[in-house]
N, C-alpha and C positions, 0 to 999 in steps of 0.2 A: 437566435437572441445571440452578442455578442460578448462576449466575457474578455477582462482584462488581458489576457494573457492564460489559452488553458493550462492547466497544470503540469500537463506531462512534457508540455514546450522547455520547463525549466529542466526536466530530467533528459528529454533527449537532445540537450545539447551540450551534454556532456560525451566528450570522446572517449574512445576505450582503445586502448593499443589492441591492435589483430595480431602481433604475434609476441603477445606477453608473457613468458615462461616461467611455469608452475611445477613442484612438486605436486603430482597429483597425491596429495594427504588424503586418504579415505576416513578419518578421524569425523565422527556426528558430535555436531557443536550446536548448542541450543542458544539461541538468540537472546539477547535482551537488553537493555538501554543501559541498567542501573541507576540508583538515584545522586551519584554524583557528579557534576556539573563542571562545567571550566566557567572561565571570567566572562562569556559570552550566555552563558547559560545555557552551552548545549551536554547533553550530556556525554562523559567522557568516552561510554562505552559506545556510543554513534560517533563520536571522534573518530575513535582508534580503530573502528570497522571498517570507516572508509581509507584510510590509511593504509592498513593492512589490504583488501580485498578491491580497492576501488581498481587496480591493471585488470582486473576481472570481469569489470561490469557492475560490480556491484555496490551500491550503496546504503547507507541509514539516514543518511544525511544532503541535501542538494546543495550546489555550488551559490544559491544565490540568497543572500543573506538578508536580505529585504522581504523572502517571499516565506509564507508558511503553505504548506501542501497538504490537501485532504485529503487519507485515503480510508476506504472503508473494506472489511475481507465480509464477503458474502457468501458464507457456507451454506443460511437456508431463511425463507422468508417468516418473520416472525409478526409481519402486517404492520411496518416502521419505514418501508422503504419511499413510499408512496409521499407520507410526510415529508421525508426526508431531500427527497427530489422538490417538494415545493418548498423548501427553505432554500434550497441553493437554487431554483428560479429565480426567488423571490430578492435572493441577497446576491445574485449573479457572480455565483461562483462556481468553479468548476472541478470537479472531485476526480480520483482513482477510485474503480470500485472493481476490486478482484474477485473475480468470478468461479467458484468449482463448477465442475461439469455436469454437478446435480441440478444448481441453482440456474445454470444456461439451458439447461433442459428443459426443469419445470417454470420457469418465471420468463417466456419469452416477452410479455407487453412489458413487463418494467424493464428487459435488459431493453429492445426497442427505443424504451424513453429513452435511458441512460445516453445512448449512441445518439438519437436525437435532437437531446437537450445540451451536446456538446461535452459530455464527460468523458474520460477514457477507462477504457475497458482493461484490467490486469487480468493475468493467468494465474491462477492459484491450486493450479492442480485441477487435472480429472477426474481421481477420485481422491484427494485429498492429503494422499502419500506422500511420507516423508523421504526425500530422494534419497538423502545418503542411504539409507537401508534398501535400496532398489539398486538391481545392475543398472550399469551404464545405457543399456537398450531397455531394459523398461522404465528407465527416468526421461530418458526424449519421449518415448511412449506415453507418459503422464504429462508430458510437458506440449507436446506434437498432436496428440488424436483432441487436447481440447483448441488447441490453434486452431484446427483445420476444422473441428465443428464451429467454432466460432464464428470462423470464416466463411464455411457454406451456407449455414443457416439464417446470418446476419448480416455478412458481407463487410465484416470487419475484421482487421488484420491487426492482432492483438503482437504487443512488444513489449513488455513490461511483466517481469514476474516475481512473486511471493513464495517465499518458502515455506510447504504449509509447515503445521506445528512449532514455525518460526525454526526448523533445525536443517540444519547445511553441513558440506563440508566441504573443502577445495577442489575434489572431485566435482560435486554435485556445482559448483560454481562455475566451473569449465561447462561443464554437460549443459546447462543452462548457454553460458554464451557461446555454444557451440551452435545451440537451437537458432542462434540469433536474436538472443534475449538480453535484458539488462535488470539483473534482480534487484529488488527493492524493495529492503526492509522497513525500519520508521525508526526516532530517534525520542517518538514520545506516545507511552500507549498507556492505559490503567484496565482496571478489573471489572470491564463493561459486558462482557461476555456472558454472565453466572442471570439469565433471564427470572430467577426464582430468587435472584439475593440482587435486585438493582441499587444500585448508589443511590446517594440522597441527590438531587438533581443540585441543589446549590452546592453540595460538596464539590461534584465532577466540577460544577464549572469554575471554580475557586482553584480544585487542580490545574485543568485546562488552563487556565489565564496565570497560574503563577510559572506556567512550564514551558510557558512560550520563547521561542527562540528562533533567531536566522535560520534561513534551510530547515526549518521542522519540516519533518514529514510524519505525520500526526495519523498513527492507527485507532479507527474509531471500528466497531461491526453495529452492522443497523439493525442486529436484533434487541440492540440495547434502548428500550421505554425512554433511558433518563438521557442519552444522545438527542432521541428524537423530538425532546424537550426543550434540551438545551442550545441544539446545534445554531439557532438564530443569535442569539449572547453570546456563544464563544467566538462566532465569527466576527460581531462588534467587537468584541473585546481586543481581538487580535488587532482591527484594523483602529482604534483607538490607541494602540500600544506603537502604531506606526507599522503596521506590518501590511504587504499585500497579501490576499487571500485567493 
């Protein structure tokens, strides 16, 4: 199947200075895009993150102000991923799926389908451990053990990392970069992961529609029944607003 442009191509186009110098601060920070937005409807927290950490190969927004990139965190399977993949195929959309090690090991058929249908696999850590709480050696193992597992078992080489728990430090971002990865956060997310307290689908659709912005990296969780139900309408809404998805 041909896609307009793979979601990952937008991120891959960004150049990263290979010799950027940083004081490797080990302070643990929790990422969140916040609610304040600029004149382009971009969350100010995401804009500031790009400005502060872009030279470490980390981003919360893409450079393409005409594009919205849809990403999913794949911590465990809750029965909705196949439906999500069906919708993405129907809408000719490529997404990025950030896998944990447990998911990569337990769900080979779904992972193979993601690859076969042109989606991008991202690394969400072998054990979903917070990188700043690990030694540098442990952090590299957290990243590269999953990298090598996916390469050896699926013939796929990942290049994007999403920090587990949304926690990072400058040193952790340097470690990710030294592993040959780019760190990808998000510019919009909402509370969709509580399987026993799912949001109303109509409210979710309204939130996602109202938050749309150029360069958006949208974080969704595939365990959400609401997301699976509204995904097609979300994509249609983004396109109606003039964005490529």
